[in-house]
C-alpha positions in Angstrom: 79.6 93.1 113.4 82.8 91.3 113.1 84.9 91.5 116.3 88.7 90.4 116.6 91.5 89.8 114.1 90.7 88.4 110.6 92.6 85.3 108.9 93.5 86.6 105.7 94.6 85.2 102.4 96.5 86.6 99.4 97.1 85.3 96.2 99.5 85.9 93.5 99.0 85.0 90.2 100.4 84.3 86.3 98.5 87.2 85.1 95.6 89.5 85.5 93.2 87.9 82.9 90.5 85.1 82.9 93.4 82.7 81.9 95.6 83.5 84.8 96.2 80.8 87.4 97.5 81.0 91.2 101.2 81.0 91.2 101.6 81.7 95.2 99.2 82.0 98.1 100.1 83.6 101.6 98.0 83.2 104.7 98.2 85.0 108.1 95.9 83.9 110.8 94.2 85.8 113.6 96.9 84.1 116.1 100.1 85.2 114.1 100.4 81.8 112.5 101.4 81.9 108.7 101.6 79.5 105.6 103.2 80.6 102.3 103.9 78.7 99.2 104.9 79.0 95.6 102.4 76.9 93.4 104.0 74.8 90.3 102.1 75.4 87.6 99.9 72.4 86.3 100.0 70.8 82.8 98.6 73.4 80.5 98.8 76.6 82.7 100.8 78.4 80.3 99.1 81.7 80.6 101.8 84.4 81.5 102.3 88.3 81.8 105.3 90.2 82.2 103.3 92.8 83.7 102.6 90.4 86.4 105.7 89.1 86.8 107.1 92.7 87.2 104.6 93.2 90.2 105.5 90.1 92.2 109.0 89.4 90.8 108.2 85.5 90.8 109.6 84.1 87.3 108.8 80.9 85.9 112.1 79.6 86.6 111.7 80.2 90.4 108.1 78.2 90.1 109.7 75.3 88.4 112.7 75.5 91.1 110.7 76.3 94.4 107.0 75.6 93.7 105.1 73.2 95.2 102.8 70.6 93.4 98.9 71.5 93.3 97.8 68.6 95.5 100.7 69.5 98.1 99.7 73.2 98.4 95.8 72.2 98.4 96.4 69.9 101.3 98.6 71.9 103.2 96.2 74.8 103.1 93.1 72.4 104.2 95.4 71.4 107.1 96.2 74.9 108.0 92.7 76.7 107.6 90.4 73.3 108.3 86.9 74.7 108.9 88.0 78.2 109.2 87.1 81.7 107.1 89.8 83.6 105.4 89.1 87.1 104.1 90.5 88.7 100.9 90.8 92.3 100.1 90.7 90.9 96.1 88.1 88.3 96.8 86.8 88.8 93.2 90.0 87.2 91.8 91.3 85.3 95.0 88.5 83.3 95.4 88.6 82.0 91.7 92.3 81.1 91.9 91.8 79.2 95.0 88.9 77.4 93.6 91.1 76.8 90.7 93.8 75.3 92.6 91.4 72.9 94.5 89.6 72.0 91.5 92.8 71.0 89.5 94.2 69.5 92.5 90.7 67.3 92.9 91.1 67.9 96.4 88.0 69.4 98.2 88.4 72.5 100.0 88.2 72.6 103.6 87.8 76.2 104.4 85.9 79.2 103.2 87.1 82.3 101.5 85.3 85.7 102.0 85.3 89.2 101.0 86.9 91.2 103.6 84.4 93.8 102.6 81.7 92.0 104.7 83.4 92.9 107.8 84.7 96.2 107.3 82.7 98.9 108.7 81.9 102.0 106.8 84.4 104.3 108.9 87.1 101.6 108.5 86.4 101.7 104.6 86.7 105.5 104.5 90.2 105.3 106.0 91.5 102.2 104.4 93.8 103.0 101.6 95.4 106.0 103.8 95.9 103.6 106.4 97.3 101.0 104.4 99.8 103.5 102.3 101.1 104.5 105.6 101.6 101.2 107.1 103.4 100.5 103.8 105.5 103.6 104.1 106.8 102.2 107.8 107.6 98.9 106.4 111.3 98.4 106.4 111.2 95.4 103.6 108.6 95.9 100.9 107.6 93.3 98.6 104.7 92.4 96.8 104.4 88.9 97.6 101.3 86.8 99.0 102.6 86.7 102.6 103.4 90.2 102.9 100.3 91.2 101.4 98.3 89.2 103.6 100.2 90.7 106.8 99.5 94.1 105.7 96.1 93.5 104.8 95.6 92.3 108.4 97.6 95.1 109.9 95.5 97.5 107.9 92.3 96.1 109.4 93.6 96.1 112.9 94.6 99.9 112.6 91.5 100.8 111.1 89.3 99.0 113.7 91.5 101.1 116.3 91.1 104.3 114.5 87.4 104.1 114.2 86.5 102.8 117.8 
């Protein structure tokens, strides 16, 4: 059984299909430290959906102006997360996007991405969505971005753990 506060990662992407790629990554550690960066698309990464842009509100222009190169983001993530495990509530898509980032950057990944579900108890899972919705309602500034989402996921984990003790 997992005890404590998990490190959480969230990734925003260019779309929802198999040709999508990471455009933003956000991490919040158990200690409260945070990392967030926009990612400049690699050469040849052209797949884009208006639907995804409508969700995360990150345009191609914003990425071109403010995104960091893949190798810089990969190295910063390695430095920030060295030998740690981060958990994702969307592991089935986040993990491949993180892997793609490191693969194309030609940098070995120095941390592990695991599914959040492996550390959630059944009682936590039963109240997860209701608890997360309540936390979102209580937020003053809501935005579907990687760092905000990682923070909400971590807060939901903490709250559901408290409510099910």
